[in-house]
C-alpha positions in Angstrom: 28.0 25.7 -86.3 30.2 25.6 -83.2 28.5 28.7 -81.8 25.1 27.1 -82.3 26.2 23.9 -80.6 27.6 26.0 -77.7 24.3 27.9 -77.3 22.4 24.6 -77.2 24.7 23.1 -74.5 24.6 26.3 -72.5 20.7 26.3 -72.6 20.6 22.6 -71.7 22.9 23.2 -68.6 20.8 26.1 -67.5 17.6 24.1 -67.8 19.3 21.2 -65.9 20.4 23.5 -63.0 17.0 25.0 -62.7 15.4 21.6 -62.6 17.7 20.4 -59.8 17.1 23.6 -57.8 13.4 23.2 -58.2 13.5 19.6 -57.0 15.4 20.5 -53.9 12.9 23.2 -53.0 10.0 20.8 -53.5 11.5 18.0 -51.2 9.9 17.9 -47.8 12.3 18.8 -45.0 12.9 16.3 -42.2 11.9 17.9 -38.8 14.7 18.2 -36.3 14.1 16.2 -33.2 14.8 18.3 -30.1 15.4 16.8 -26.7 11.8 17.1 -25.7 10.7 14.9 -28.7 13.4 12.3 -27.9 12.3 12.2 -24.2 8.7 11.9 -25.2 9.4 8.7 -27.1 11.1 7.1 -24.1 8.8 4.4 -22.6 7.3 5.3 -19.2 8.1 2.6 -16.6 5.2 2.4 -14.1 6.3 0.5 -10.9 3.7 -1.7 -9.2 3.7 -2.8 -5.6 5.1 -6.2 -6.8 8.2 -4.6 -8.1 9.2 -3.4 -4.6 8.9 -6.8 -3.0 12.2 -8.6 -2.0 10.4 -12.0 -2.6 7.9 -13.2 -5.1 4.5 -14.1 -3.6 4.3 -17.9 -2.8 1.9 -20.0 -4.9 -0.2 -20.7 -1.8 -0.9 -17.0 -1.0 -4.6 -16.7 -0.6 -6.4 -15.4 -3.7 -8.5 -13.4 -3.6 -7.1 -11.7 -0.5 -9.2 -12.2 2.6 -8.4 -10.1 5.8 -10.5 -12.6 7.8 -8.2 -15.5 7.0 -4.5 -16.5 7.1 -2.5 -15.0 4.3 -1.3 -18.4 3.1 -3.4 -21.5 2.7 -0.7 -23.7 4.3 -0.4 -24.0 8.1 1.5 -21.4 10.0 5.1 -22.4 10.8 5.9 -23.9 14.2 7.9 -21.5 16.3 9.8 -22.3 19.5 9.8 -19.5 22.0 13.5 -20.0 22.5 14.3 -19.5 18.8 16.8 -16.7 18.2 17.4 -16.9 14.5 14.0 -15.5 13.5 13.5 -12.2 11.6 10.5 -10.2 10.4 11.1 -8.3 7.2 8.6 -5.6 6.2 8.2 -4.2 2.7 6.3 -0.9 3.0 5.7 -0.3 -0.7 5.3 -4.0 -1.4 2.5 -4.4 1.3 4.0 -7.6 2.7 5.5 -8.9 5.9 7.9 -11.9 5.7 8.8 -14.2 8.6 12.3 -15.5 8.1 14.2 -18.3 9.8 17.8 -17.3 9.1 17.8 -16.3 5.5 14.9 -18.6 4.6 11.4 -17.2 4.2 9.0 -19.4 6.0 5.8 -17.4 5.8 4.4 -14.4 3.8 1.7 -12.1 5.2 -0.4 -9.5 3.5 0.1 -6.1 5.1 -0.7 -2.5 4.9 1.7 -0.1 6.6 1.8 3.7 6.8 0.5 6.0 4.1 3.2 7.7 2.0 3.3 11.5 2.3 5.9 13.4 0.2 7.3 10.0 -0.8 7.9 9.1 2.9 5.9 6.5 4.8 4.3 7.2 8.1 5.9 4.0 9.3 9.6 4.5 10.2 12.2 2.4 8.4 15.1 0.8 10.2 15.9 -2.2 12.4 13.9 -2.8 15.6 13.0 -5.7 17.9 9.7 -7.3 19.0 8.8 -6.2 22.5 7.2 -8.1 25.3 4.3 -5.7 25.1 1.3 -7.1 23.3 -2.4 -7.5 23.8 -5.9 -8.4 22.6 -7.2 -4.9 21.6 -6.8 -1.2 21.9 -8.7 2.0 20.8 -7.3 5.4 20.0 -9.9 8.1 20.5 -7.7 10.7 18.7 -7.8 8.7 15.6 -11.3 7.2 16.2 -9.8 3.9 15.4 -8.6 0.7 17.1 -7.5 -2.8 16.4 -7.1 -6.3 17.8 -4.1 -8.5 18.4 -1.3 -6.0 18.8 2.4 -6.6 19.1 4.8 -3.8 19.8 8.1 -3.3 18.0 8.6 0.2 19.4 9.9 1.3 22.8 7.0 3.7 23.3 4.4 1.3 21.9 3.5 3.9 19.3 4.1 1.5 16.4 2.6 -1.9 16.4 1.7 -5.0 14.3 -2.0 -5.4 14.6 -5.1 -6.5 12.9 -7.0 -4.5 10.3 -8.6 -1.5 12.1 -11.8 -1.5 14.2 -14.3 1.3 14.7 -15.4 2.8 18.0 -18.0 0.1 18.4 -15.4 -2.6 18.1 -16.5 -3.8 14.6 -14.0 -4.1 11.8 -13.8 -1.2 9.4 -14.5 -3.1 6.2 -13.5 -0.3 3.8 -10.1 -0.1 5.4 -9.7 -3.8 5.8 -10.1 -4.3 2.1 -6.9 -2.3 1.5 -4.9 -5.1 3.2 -2.1 -6.3 0.9 -3.1 -3.8 -1.8 -1.8 -0.5 -0.7 -0.4 1.5 2.3 -3.2 2.7 4.5 -2.3 3.2 8.2 -1.2 6.0 10.4 2.1 4.2 11.0 1.4 0.8 12.4 1.5 -2.3 10.3 -1.8 -4.0 9.6 -2.2 -7.7 9.2 -5.1 -10.0 8.7 -7.0 -11.0 11.8 -5.5 -14.6 12.0 -2.0 -13.4 11.1 -2.0 -10.7 13.8 -3.2 -13.3 16.4 -0.5 -15.8 15.4 2.1 -13.1 15.7 1.0 -12.3 19.3 1.0 -15.9 20.3 4.1 -17.1 18.6 6.8 -14.5 17.8 9.3 -14.3 20.7 10.3 -10.9 22.2 13.7 -9.8 20.9 13.0 -11.0 17.3 14.6 -8.6 14.9 12.3 -6.5 12.7 13.7 -5.0 9.5 11.6 -2.3 7.9 12.4 -1.0 4.4 10.5 0.7 1.6 11.1 -2.2 -0.7 
C-alpha cells in the first residue's frame, strides 16, 4: 500500500515539474532595451527662432510681417542725439534687433542677419559701436546686390545695418525681402525693414553700443 502511494506521489511530482517547465518555455521573453532603443524614445527638442530671442515679441509687433513698414505699430521712440545710455542688441538666430534705453527695451525690429555656415553666422558676434558713417544707398557689384539707408557699426564699413536688399536696377529684391524677421539671409550685414533702417540712420547717435549674439 505504501509503495503504491509513493509511486503515485512520485508520478504526480514528475508531472507537476514537467508542467512548470513547459509553462516557462512557453512564456514570451521580454526584449532587452539597449542604449539605442532608450535613446530613440527620448523626445526630440526642435528649437525655433523664438527660443533664441532674449525678449518676447511685443504685442504690437506687426503681423503679418511687412518689410515696407515699421516693425511695430506704435510710433518710434524719441531719441536725443546727446543720449549716451542707448544700446542696440542683435539676436542673430532670433532674427530681431532691439533698441534699449539702459536695460529697458523701447523698440523691437524685424531683422535678418548673416547666413549660418557650419553653425557660424557670416555676421560677427561681439560688441561694437555705431559709426558716423551712414548713407542713403549703396551697391556692391561683386555681390550684385545693394541696399538703402545704411548705418555702419564696423571700422571698415564692411558690416552695416541697412534695408532689405536691392537689385542692380535699384528695385527691392522681393524674394529676399520676404525673409525679413523669419530667417538669416544676408552676407553679413543686418537687414531691417525700409522704415526701420531709415529711422536708424536719422536717429541713432554715433557711439551707441551694438551687442551682437547668436541668441
